[in-house]
C-alpha angles and dihedrals in degrees: 000000000000138000111198114183098236112001103050107104135176093239092063092044093051088051090051091052093047091053099039119075106252121240112237115240096237093064107099128219132218144172131200119288117263121229112207106224122198109236094013113181117198122219119266134198122196118253136166121249088250092057092046091052091047094051090046094052090046088060096051095103097039112109094209095055094038089061091056127096115247092251090052093049091049094050090047093051090049089051092057115109131204127252132179119206125192124230111280096017120134111242095176128014123213112249095020118121099245131217107182142071116205137204117197114229097170136358136030130284122195123211120221132186115191088343094307117118108233101171148332140227133211137175110346094016120125133196140176100047094140087069088066091061106045143333109283133145114266110259093211143019116246114206128182110247089190137003103302138199113208140176117212143179129190134232094247092056094042093052098039090051097050094042094047094041091051091047092048093048091050095049088048090054093044092053092050090049092052088065093059112091091224096053094037085075093054122105118241092260095051089045091055093050088049091056090052089053095055116102136191129243135174123216123198124224112290096017114147102232095176127015119209114249096021119119105249128209102173132084118206135202118190115232101173133002128016142270133207126227113208137171090030123192136003132261125019098328117100129205135198115247111263134208124217117203136184113316093022124113138204139181098041092137087068088073090060109030143033089228115140118252113275098210147014115261116198130184114245103206119327113338130191115204139180111225135198121184123208090230094055094042091054092044090054099038109014126236113349092237090058090051090052091047092052092046087054098047100045095073089044091052090050091054098048101113098224090054097035093055090048095078091230113172122246089252091055091049088051091053093049089050089052091055096054110116123200123234127181122211127191125236115285094021112146108222096183131005125204106272095021119136109260122253100210107230144114114238123203115191112229096179133347134039139274133182124224114203113196126203091269092060095251114144124213123190119214129195142173111331094023125109140201138184095060094130093052088070092073101016108118097184093086095212131092123232092190136074118221118191133179111233097182132013105292140190119205135183110228124206108187127209089243089057092049089050091052091060106030100031109207113044087216086082088071115097096013133072113261115161098185135016112273112263115257095191114137104240091182092076116083128194092244088056090071129087120202115233105171146321114274098183145346127228139180094273106029147319142288117229133195103233134182128214106242096224106030097031087221113156123234135170111240114204107203117194128189116235090204092055092047093052091046093052092040089238102129094109092049092058091046089051092049094056089046093051090046088053087060096048125089114164135127092236098047119080110255121233106223103180142329135221140171140197135183096291107020148041117220129204114191108209135178111269115247104192101187098084131231122326083231088068090056093048096044114046132147092253101045148002119230132012133257118276093256093054093047089048093051097049092040087056093053091047092048091055093050092048091049090053090055094044093052086058091048090251117146111204100200099180108068113156135126093266089064095053112080126189118239123214091269092055097254124139113246123193112230138176110048092183095125094037116121130191108216142139091204135057120287122223102190118116110225143134140064112320098228091055098041118114124226093256094055093048092049094044095227095136128280142202138176089320092083090064094054088050090054089044091061091049090049091053089050092050093047091056104034101029099237136061116261102240101042116097103207093190088062107014094191119162089217093056091042094054093044090054092050097047091044092041094233115164138121138199119246118260117259130038099301089113113044122215094258091051092049091049097055092042089053090048091051103039094061121141095217107067092203090065095042120115109252093032096070130095095288095042111194093001090072089055094045090049094052116115091244088076096047112143095021110119106206094204091055093043091055090046089050092238093132113088112239117234090219111046108172117239106235131182096198142339093281094049107134098167090122091069130075117261118253097179095134090056091043092060094044113100117233116245117251110250132200114268114263114248120245089258093053092049090053089062086073097046093108094051 
C-alpha cells in the first residue's frame, strides 16, 4: 500500500494484512486502456530545484520508481502536483479504488486498517503507489495527523507518461535504424524486434568505447554527447581524427563481420549511446542473411496472385513467410519432369536460375525474385505438364502446402477473398433447448452452468454474463472481443465456442463441457501441493500448444493460470476463458490479468506482446511442481510485496530435490525480466520452448492427436458428472435480484455480440 523511506516496516505491513480481508488470487485486476498519442506532452507543475531533489531522494527505495529510466523519473516528478491537507482530513479511504500516489513534504499521516492504526509517515514518506499500477481497493485509510503538504500524481498521468514515452523512444530508434544500410533491408516486423533488442549505456569522459584491433560485436548510436575516432585505418594510409555527435553511429560492420576494429573510439565528456550486439540480434531474429531473405520474400508472397486475391491478412502473410525453408539444387537438376506427380509447393528463387518448359515447348527463364509452383497449390490433377530444370546452382525458398494449411486453414480460401475464418457456430441450438443442471463456477460478471440439451442430452457449459455488470465495469467491448477471438480459434487444447445467445439482461456463451475440473484442483489438494514432474510436463506440453496456436494468430492470451486450464474427459489440459485475450500485431498497453502471473512489462504499462504469456508459462510450471507461485509470499500475501518481487525479479526455488535441474532451467529461461532475452521471444519462438530438455520424450504430433495417455484421466459416472468442480449450491438456490430494464442505447452496445 505505501512505501515510506524510513518508517515503513514489515511488522506494520503484516498487521495490516492480518486485519484486512485478503483478496483471492483468482480475482483479476485491470486498469483503463492507454491510447498512444503522437507528440504526447505530459502535465508539468513548477517546482524549485530543491523540491525536485527532495522528491527524487524520497523515491529512492520505492521499487516502482527505481525501475524507471532517469528521463521517465524526471518527467514523472515534473508531473506531480501540490496538495495541502488539514489536520484530521481523510486523504485515502480504505476500500475506495484509488487514483493518487503521495509524497509527504511536511506533516504527519497515520495509516489505519479497520479503524486500527498500523503505522505512520512523515517528511519523505510516500504512500498509495499501488494505485499507479492498476485499479485496486485501498488497503488502508490514510488520515492527516497534522496540517500536511503533499505532492501527488495520478494513475492516468503515470501510465500515459510511461506508455507514450516508451512509444516515442521506440519510434525514434526505429527512424534512426532505418537510415543504416543493414537495417534498411529489414521488414517492419524484424525492425520492431530490433528496436526491442537495443539497450542504453552511458560512457564517462575518456572511456575507450572501441579499441583498435579488437574484434567487435557491438553497434553504437549516439544519443547525447560526442566521441572521437583516432588512429583510423590500417597500413600506409593515414586518416584525420574524426568526431561523432548526437544522431551519428559507428561500429555497424561488427554486426556483419568478424573484422578487427579499424580505429579507437573514445568518449569526449559524458556520452549516452544506444547499443546493439550481434549476439542479441541473432538470438532475437536469427542469422542476418535469413532476415534479409525474409524481407525479400514477403513482398513477393504478397504479390503472388493466388495469395493476393485470397484476402489474407498481413499477419498471415508474415506467418507464411516465416515458414519458408531454403533448399539448394545443383546445376542440371530436374525439379519437375512432364508427367511427374506434383509436389504441391510454392518456390521463390533466392539466387540462381531455372527454366520452365510448358507443353507447347516454350521456355521461360526464371531468376532471383521470381517464383513458380503457384498453380500446384490448387491443382487437383496431381500430374505436371511442365518441365522445370536448374541451369545454374540455385537456392530456392520453399513454402509447402502443409505450411500454408497450418496458417490459412481451409485451402478454399486461396484464390477468393475471405476476410475472416468462416463461423463454425451451431445455429441449430437455441437457448430454450438447454436445461440447467448446476453451477460450475462463478466470475466477476456472471456464472458458468452445466447444461444439457433437451433432445440429445449432450452436456455443455453455458457462460451467463450480466449486461448490467459489463456496462458498470466498462467491459462490453472485451466480451465481444472474446467471442470474436473464439470464432477464429480451432484447436484441440482451446475450449471450443459452440454457440452464443443474448436476452434483455444477459449474454450467453455455449461452450464444450470439460468435466475434469480445474488444473488448480490437481495442484492444490488436501494431501499435497504440486504434481509429479511427469504430470507437470504433460500439462505444460498441452498449454504450450494452445498458446502457440493463439500466438500464430497474433492473439495474446494474458491470463494464464491453473484456474484457466480445465481437464477434459481424456485428461488433457484445455485453455479456457479468453476474456483478456487480444488480437494485435502491435504492442498492447492494457493492464489486466492475475497479479501473481503478471510480467514486469504489464505491471509497468510499457507495452507488451506474446512475451507475457511465456513469463506466465514459467510461473505455471513452477506452481505445478512446487505447489505455489514463485513471487507470492503466503506468509504475508501483500500486493505491494508481490509487485515488488515481480518487478525486481526476486524468487527462489525450495531446498531439496522437489524441482529437478531441467525444470529449474526452463523456469529460469522463461521468467526473465528482459523480454528480449526470454525463451519463446527469441528467433525461433515457440520452437525454442518445445525443444527445451524439459519436454524431452513428448511427441507433439502424438500429443495433438491425443495418442499420449494422460497421467490424470478423471473418473466420471456419466456425461453430466460434475463431481470434479466445487459446489455452488448456496448460489444456485439464491434468486437473482430484479434489475431495471436497460435502455435502448444500452442494448445497442451488445448489437455486435
